[in-house]
N, C-alpha and C positions, 0 to 999 in steps of 0.2 A: 423509336430504335428497336432493333431486334434484341429479345432478351432471351430466347430459348428455341429450340428446335424440337420441342415436345418432350422428348426423352429426358432432357436435363433442365427442366424449368427452374427448378430450385437452385441448382449450382451457378447456372448462367446468371440469374438475377443477382445471386450474391456476389459474384465476381464482377458484374458491371457496376453494381452500387458502390464497391470498393475502389473501383478504377476512376470513376467520374471525379474531375478535379473541381468541383463545387461544393462548398461547405456552408457553415452556419449562417444564419439570418443576419445576426448581429455583425456590425463592423464600424469603422471609424466614421466620423461626421463626414458628409459629402454634399456635393451641390444639391441633389435631390432631397435631401433630409430636411432642408429648410423650406421646401416649397409645398404649399398645400396641394393635394391631388385636385382639388377643384374648389371652386367657390360660387356662392350665390351671388346675385347683384345683377345689375344692369348688362345685359349681354351686349348692348350696343356700344358701351364704353370700353375702348381698348384697355386690356390688362395682359399681363405675362401669362403664356400657357403654363400649365403644371410640368414640374421636371420629373414627374412619376407617373405611371398608369395606376398606381395605388395597389400593386400586386404583393399579398402578403408574403410570399416565398422570395420574391426577387423585386423588392422595394424601389431598387435603383433602376430598374428597366421601365422603358415606355415614356411617354410624354402626352400632355394633354393640351386642348384647345383646338385640335385639328384632326382630320381624318385623312390618310394617305390614300390616293387613288392609283398611283403608279410609280415604280422606280425605273429609270433607264441607265444603266451602268455601263461604263466603257473601262476595260483593261487593255493596257499596251503591254503584252508580256514579251520579255527577252529574255533569252537563257544566259547563264553565268551571273545571275544576281537575284535578290530578292526584293529590291525596290522597283516598285511598279507605277507608271504614271496613269492616274485613273481619274474618273469624274462620275457624278451621279446627278441626273436631273430628276427631281421629285415633283409629282403635281398632287396637290392635296386641297382640301376644302376646310376653311376656318369654321370651327363649331361655336366660336364666340369672336368677337373683336378682339385682335391679338396686336399688342405692342411688341412683343418679342416671342420667341418660341425656342424649343430646343429639339435635338436629335440625340440619339444614342451613337457614339463614335469613340473608338479606341485604336491605338496603333497606326494612327494615320497622321500625315503631315498636311494639314488643311493650307491650301494655298490661296483660295478665292472663294467668296460666297456672293451670290446675287439673288434678290428676290424680284420677281416681275421684271427681269431684264436691267434691274438697277442695282449697283453694288451696296451691299449690306454690311454693317459692322457684325463682327463675330468675335467670339472668344471661347477657348475651352477650358472647362473646369472638370476635372476628374475624367469621366466618360461621358460628358455631355457637351455638345457643341450647341453654344447659345447663340442666336442669331436674332439680330435686331434690324428689321427692315427699315428703310428710309421712310416709309410712309405705313402707317399702322394698316392692318388688314381688317376688313370690315367681316361681321357675321355673315356666313354663308357664301363668302367669296372664295372662288376657286383662283389657286394661286401657284406659281412655279418657282421652284428653288434650284439653282445650278451651283454645284460645289465641285471645284477642281482640288485634287489632293494626291498625294503619293501613299500608296499603300505598302506597308513594310511587312513582306510575308514572313519575315523571321520573327515578328511581333508575337508575343504569346502571353500578355499580362493576365495574371491570377484574377479570378472573379472578385468584383468589389466585396461581396459577401464575405470573403475571407482573404485580404491581401497577403497574409503571410505565406499562404499555400503556394508550392510549386507545382504548376500544372503538370499532369501526368502524360499528356499528348498534345500534339500541337493542333491548332484549329485551322491555320492554312497548312494543310498536308502537302509538304513539298516533295518533289523527287528531283532527279537530275535535269531532266528537260521540262517539268512543269508542275502542276499542283491539282489538288481538288480541295473542297470546302467541307468542314465539319462544325457548324455554328450552334448546334443544339446543347443546352437549352439557352444559354444566354451570352453567347459569344459571337453572333453572326454580325454584330456591328463592328467587328474587326475587318469586315470585307469592304463595307460602304457604310457611310452615315445613314441612319434609318430610325424609324419608330419601332423599335425592337420588342415587340410584344405581340403574342398570339391573337389578340383581339382585334389588332389592326392589320388586316390582311390587304394586300395590294397586288395588282398585276406587275410582272418584272420582266424587264428586257436586258439581256446581257449582249454587249458588242464587244468581242474579243479578238484582239490583233495578235497573230503569232507568226513565228517563222513558217514559211510555206511548207515545210516538211513536217510541221506539227498539226495536230486537230484540236478542236474545241468542242465540248458538249456542255450543254446547260438545261436548266428548266425550260419546259414548253417545246416549241416546235422550231425548226430551222427556218428562218425567213429568207436569208441571203448568205452567200460565201462569195466573197469578191477579193481577188487577188491584184495586188499592185507591187510589181517588182518582186522583192524576196519576201513580202509579207501579205498575209491573208486575214481578212476580217470576217469572223463567223458571227451571225446575229440571230439569237434565239428570244422568243417572247412567248409568255403564257396568255392564254386566252381569258384565264379565270384569275381571280385574286387568290394569293397563296400567303401562308405565314412566313415572317421572315426566317424563323429558325430552321426552315426546311428549303432554303435557297441553295442551289448547287451550280457550280461552274467548275469546269475541269480543263486542263490542258495536257496533252501528252500524245503518244502514238497508240492509236486504237484500231481493232478490228471492228467494223461496224456491222450490225446485222439489222436488216430491213425486213419486216414482216408486217402482216395485216391481222388485227384481232377481230372481235365480234363487232358486227355493225360497221365493217370497214375501218376500224379504229386503226390509225398508224402505230406502229410498234418499232422502236429503234433502240438499239442497245450497244454500248460501247465496252469493249473488254482489251485488255493487254493482248497484242498478237500471239504471244507465246501461251495464253491461256484459252485461245479462241477454241481449240477442240473440245477441251474438257467443258467449257461453258456452253457449248452449243445445245447440249442436252438439256439444259436448265432454261435457256432461252427459248427453246423450242416448246416449253411447257407454258409460257406466259399466257397465250391466248386461251388455253384450256382453264388456267387459273382465273382469269378474268371472267369467263363465261360461268364458272363455279361461283364465284363472288355475286354476280349479278343476279343468278337464279336464288342464291341463299338470302340476299339482302332485298331482292325485288326491285333493284333500280340499277340503272345502266351505270358503268364506270364513269366517274364524275368530270374526268378531265378530257382534253383534246388529243392526248397522245399517252404513251407509257413506254417504259424500258427500263433497263438495269445498266449500271455503271460499275465496272469491275476495275478497283483501283489497285495498281501494282505498288506496294510500299506500305508505310506504316499507318494505315488507316485503322483507327482504334476500335471502331464498332459500325455496324450498319446504320445508315441514315435512311429515313423515309423521304428522300429528296422528291419534292412534289413533281410528278410525271417522270422522275428518274431516280429510282431506288439506287442507293449506292452500298457497295460492299468492299471488303479489303481485297478479296480475290475470289471471283466466282469459281475458279477451278477448285477450291477447298470445299464447296458447298455441293457434294456429290450425293449426300443422303436424302435431301427433300428439296422441293421447290420453295422458293423464297416468298411464301404467303405472308409472313408476319408484315413486311414493309407494303406490300400490295394492299392489305387491310387498311394500312394507315392512309391510302390514298382517299378512302371514304372516311375513316374516323380519325382526325387529327390534322388532315390536309383540307379536305373539302368541308367537313364540319370541323372546326378549329375550336380552341378554348378561349372562354372569357377570362380565365385566369389559369395561372399554373396549379392551383388547387383543384382544378378539373381535369388534370393529367389522366385520371383513370378513363374518361371517355375515350381517348386515344389508345392508351395502352392495354386497358381492360378488353376493349372491344378487339384490338389487333391479336392479342393472346387468345382470346376466346375463339375467333374465327380461324386462325391460323391452326390452332391445336384441333378444332372440328376438322378442318380441311385434311391435315396430316393423317389424322386417324381414319377418316373416311376413305382416304385414297390409299392407305396402306403404307405410307411413309414412316408411321410411327408404329411401332409394335404393341404399344398400349392401347387400351379402350380410351375413349374420350372422357368416360366417368373416371377412370383411373387418373388421367390428366387433371381433372378438376378436383380430386382428392389431393393430388400433390400440390395443386395451387392453394387448396384449402390450409393443408398443413404448413406450407410456406408462411402464409399470412399468419397463422396461430403463432409460429416461432418468432416471427419478425415484428410484429405490430408493436408489442410492448416497448421496443427498442426505437424503432422509426417513427411510430405513430400511425394512425389511420390514413387512408390514401388521400383523404381531402382536407387533412390537417396535418401533413408531414412535420416531423420536428427540425428538419433541416432540408435546404435544397439540395444538399448532397444525394439525397434518396429519389429525387424526382424522376430519374431515368430508370429506376430499377424497382421501386417499392409500390407501384400502383398496378402493375400487371396482374398479380396473382389474385388481390382482392377484387379488382374489377371483373376479371373472368369470373371468378367464384360468384360474385353477386349476380351477373347475368345468367349463369347456369341455374342458381336457385330461383330466380325470376321465372326463367323458362319452365322449370320443373312445377311452378305453382300455376301458372297461366296456360300452359300447354303449348306445344309447337306452332300450331296456327296463329294463336294471339300473340306469341312472343315475335313471330315474323311481322305481324301487323305493327307492333309496337316499334321495332327496328326500322321498317320501312317509313312509318310516319315521322319518327325522329329525324332520319337522315333526310326525307324530303322536306322537312320544315327548316332545317338549319343547312341545308347544301350551299355552300359558298358564304356562310355566316359563321359566327362563333356561338358557341352554346355553354351553359353552365350546368351543374349537377340538377339545380332545381328545373331547369328546363326539360331534362330527361324525366325527372319525377312527374312533371306536369303531363307529359305525353303518355306515360305509363298509366296514370290515373284516368285519363281521358280515353285511352283505347279499351282499358279493361272494365271502367265503370266502377272500379274498386279503389281504395286508399292503400297504396304501396309506399306511403311516404315513410313510415317508421321502419319498414323492411329496408329500403334503399339507404336511408339516412344512417341506420345501425351499421352497415356495411362501409359506407363512405367517411363517416364521422366518429363511429363508436370506438372507445377505448379498447375493447376487446373483440376478437373475431366473433361474430354471432353464429347461431346454428345454421345449418345449410338444409333447406328443405330437399328431400330426396337423395342427398349425397349418399353413395352407397357405404355401408360399414361406418356411418357417421356416428361417434360416440356421444354426440351433444343433444340428441332429442330428434324429434320428428320434424321440427320446423318452427318458423316463428313469423308472425305478421303483426 
């Protein structure tokens, strides 16, 4: 998610952290609490899949025993109401023999479930859809799950981490004729049943049927558009696996911009018609931004297409929708191009997280590169070093309250309190190893974990391998230390010359 536009890193981080309606780790007993994350034993003997991915910050998210390959989602959108007939077909692979398994699901009326084309028993417990197939699944078996349900776009339950909270904004972002999605970090399973954890990425298809006077946009590329009578079905699919928290599907009236980026990359953007004139200048900069990132990181843009979606209405924050970055209104972003969400296509989407404790990989990189881009291109009146000093000061002021980026005290802070520390750590690393070596590190890390999930230790291992030096202590002091460590090379730093 977008935290800053360079000039206001500190204030925008603070505002966002206070706005996100996710809070403390503790909560009442739930279905996931009684299930082990995993267990040893005979993998050939069927047993239930875990009801949790074992995430420290979001222990109720994710499920075990299988890996999802793809989701195929159908929405039948009709104006005048918020209930929507829907379905999802899930293809997955069993990681051990399964007697039953679970999915994350909330705000949905589940109509039917089948596994391998045979009706399956199911029950809903909290935000878990627990499925018992008629026949146990074997280890390594590819299997298909079909679920018919009614999605309630008015549903906005609070996070299980703190069920007493009233959410500050909707995750189904509804307007008079349509909607958009905002699932990050832990609400994407309001949209369809899924394994809602960033470590389990999957390809996604959306088949969205709408009145023919409306349009649909979604992750990936448009595969078909078919009209029958008064209804049109749009089908979008992603070529590559994406994390569930950055799925995007939107319905409304849009002005579509079609362009071509580097290497013939298809660019398509969707904005409200009344914003089209103001948005065009920003949309026209996308190709240049992608070229800058490719040169800086040393690797091509990682997905099959890119564009931006400008939502007219109460969209609470920017979202790095995979292949389709989403904003409240592009017409309000006249000061700088939207580099932060583009950086997330590399770090956060293509390289996703093994756990939410690794969020700095996503937000730290996005802040580092977007601020570097803005200062280099003149969209920010400050120098890059001044922005890094702001990031450093922000982390010093808030770390005691929120915790270090790799051990946040509450999931409340996951969308706002890893940016500054992550960016400052990367800056300090660059200062110590030099620009050329830093670029080698970044390219090696990205190329190694492209379309995979990475953890902090993975980044440490790449740094040590590329440099031939041991930066374990330096990186861990930034990610896990109780106090903000000294910053090598930071101008006017009052904390000493550096540390290793």
